[in-house]
DRENDO-1510 file (C-alpha; in Angstrom, 1 decimal, always signed):
<recs>
REC; n; res; u; v; w
REC; 1; MET; -5.3; -6.7; -4.0 .
REC; 2; THR; -1.5; -5.5; -3.9 .
REC; 3; PRO; +1.2; -8.3; -4.6 .
REC; 4; THR; +2.3; -8.0; -0.8 .
REC; 5; ARG; -1.1; -8.6; +0.4 .
REC; 6; ALA; -1.6; -11.4; -2.0 .
REC; 7; ILE; +1.5; -13.0; -0.5 .
REC; 8; LYS; +0.7; -12.5; +3.0 .
REC; 9; SER; -2.9; -14.1; +2.4 .
REC; 10; THR; -1.2; -17.0; +0.9 .
REC; 11; CYS; +1.0; -17.5; +3.8 .
REC; 12; GLU; -1.9; -17.3; +6.3 .
REC; 13; LYS; -3.9; -19.5; +4.6 .
REC; 14; CYS; -0.9; -22.1; +4.2 .
REC; 15; LYS; -0.1; -21.7; +8.1 .
REC; 16; LYS; -3.8; -22.5; +8.9 .
REC; 17; ILE; -3.6; -25.9; +6.9 .
REC; 18; ARG; -0.1; -26.9; +8.4 .
REC; 19; GLY; -1.2; -26.0; +11.8 .
REC; 20; VAL; +1.5; -23.4; +12.4 .
REC; 21; SER; +0.5; -20.3; +14.6 .
REC; 22; SER; +3.9; -18.5; +14.4 .
REC; 23; LYS; +6.3; -17.4; +11.6 .
REC; 24; CYS; +6.6; -19.8; +8.7 .
REC; 25; VAL; +9.3; -22.6; +8.9 .
REC; 26; SER; +9.3; -23.8; +5.3 .
REC; 27; ARG; +12.6; -24.0; +3.7 .
REC; 28; VAL; +11.2; -24.8; +0.1 .
REC; 29; CYS; +8.6; -21.8; +0.1 .
REC; 30; LYS; +9.7; -19.3; -2.6 .
REC; 31; LEU; +7.4; -16.6; -1.1 .
REC; 32; ARG; +9.9; -16.3; +1.8 .
REC; 33; ASN; +12.9; -15.3; -0.2 .
REC; 34; GLY; +13.3; -11.7; +1.1 .
REC; 35; SER; +16.2; -11.1; -1.5 .
REC; 36; LEU; +13.8; -11.0; -4.3 .
REC; 37; PRO; +11.1; -8.3; -5.1 .
REC; 38; HIS; +7.4; -9.4; -4.5 .
REC; 39; LEU; +6.5; -10.0; -8.0 .
REC; 40; GLU; +9.5; -12.0; -8.6 .
REC; 41; ARG; +8.7; -14.2; -5.7 .
REC; 42; ILE; +5.2; -15.1; -6.9 .
REC; 43; LYS; +6.4; -15.8; -10.2 .
REC; 44; THR; +9.2; -18.3; -8.7 .
REC; 45; HIS; +6.7; -19.9; -6.3 .
REC; 46; CYS; +3.9; -20.4; -9.3 .
REC; 47; ARG; +6.7; -22.0; -11.2 .
REC; 48; ASN; +7.5; -24.6; -8.9 .
REC; 49; TYR; +4.1; -25.7; -8.6 .
REC; 50; CYS; +3.5; -25.6; -12.5 .
REC; 51; ILE; +6.4; -26.8; -14.7 .
REC; 52; PRO; +7.0; -25.8; -17.4 .
REC; 53; MET; +6.1; -22.1; -17.7 .
REC; 54; ALA; +3.4; -22.8; -20.3 .
REC; 55; GLU; +1.3; -24.4; -17.3 .
REC; 56; VAL; +1.8; -21.0; -15.2 .
REC; 57; GLU; +0.0; -19.2; -18.3 .
REC; 58; GLU; -2.7; -21.7; -18.1 .
REC; 59; CYS; -3.4; -22.2; -14.4 .
REC; 60; VAL; -6.8; -23.3; -13.4 .
REC; 61; PHE; -6.5; -22.0; -9.7 .
REC; 62; LYS; -8.5; -18.5; -10.7 .
REC; 63; ASN; -9.5; -17.9; -6.9 .
REC; 64; CYS; -5.8; -17.9; -5.8 .
REC; 65; HIS; -4.7; -14.7; -4.5 .
REC; 66; LEU; -1.3; -14.9; -6.5 .
REC; 67; TYR; -3.1; -15.8; -9.8 .
REC; 68; PRO; -3.3; -12.2; -11.1 .
REC; 69; TYR; +0.3; -12.1; -10.4 .
REC; 70; ARG; +1.8; -15.3; -11.7 .
REC; 71; MET; +3.5; -14.0; -14.8 .
REC; 72; GLY; +5.6; -11.7; -12.6 .
REC; 73; LYS; +3.8; -8.7; -13.6 .
REC; 74; LYS; +1.1; -6.3; -12.4 .
REC; 75; PRO; -2.2; -7.3; -14.5 .
REC; 76; LYS; -3.6; -3.6; -14.9 .
REC; 77; ARG; -0.5; -1.5; -15.0 .
REC; 78; LYS; -0.9; +1.6; -17.2 .
REC; 79; THR; +2.0; +2.2; -19.2 .
REC; 80; ILE; +2.9; +6.1; -20.4 .
REC; 81; ALA; +2.7; +4.9; -24.1 .
REC; 82; ASN; -0.8; +3.6; -23.6 .
REC; 83; THR; -1.8; +6.9; -21.7 .
REC; 84; LEU; -0.2; +9.0; -24.4 .
REC; 85; HIS; -1.9; +7.2; -27.5 .
REC; 86; LYS; -5.5; +7.4; -25.7 .
REC; 87; ASP; -4.7; +11.4; -25.0 .
REC; 88; ARG; -3.9; +11.8; -28.7 .
REC; 89; PHE; -7.3; +10.5; -29.7 .
REC; 90; ASN; -9.5; +12.4; -26.9 .
REC; 91; PHE; -9.5; +16.1; -28.6 .
REC; 92; PHE; -13.3; +16.2; -28.5 .
</recs>
């Protein structure tokens, strides 16, 4: 699941709980902040629920769609350095 889909899924779940059928009207939800990139929105949202930052790392809600992105990074992102390092040893 992408960060965008994770945000949309979380928002839909929240709207169902609150009984809202149209656009979100929350003034405190950090997922609505359109001026931030998606990963930054998720990180900020999770920080509001888990203070201090150490608690975000130890989050127990593993079935949450935002869980993999709670630190503001993509969990399985490949870096160029890792790829080059692996290719260096794959001669055979």
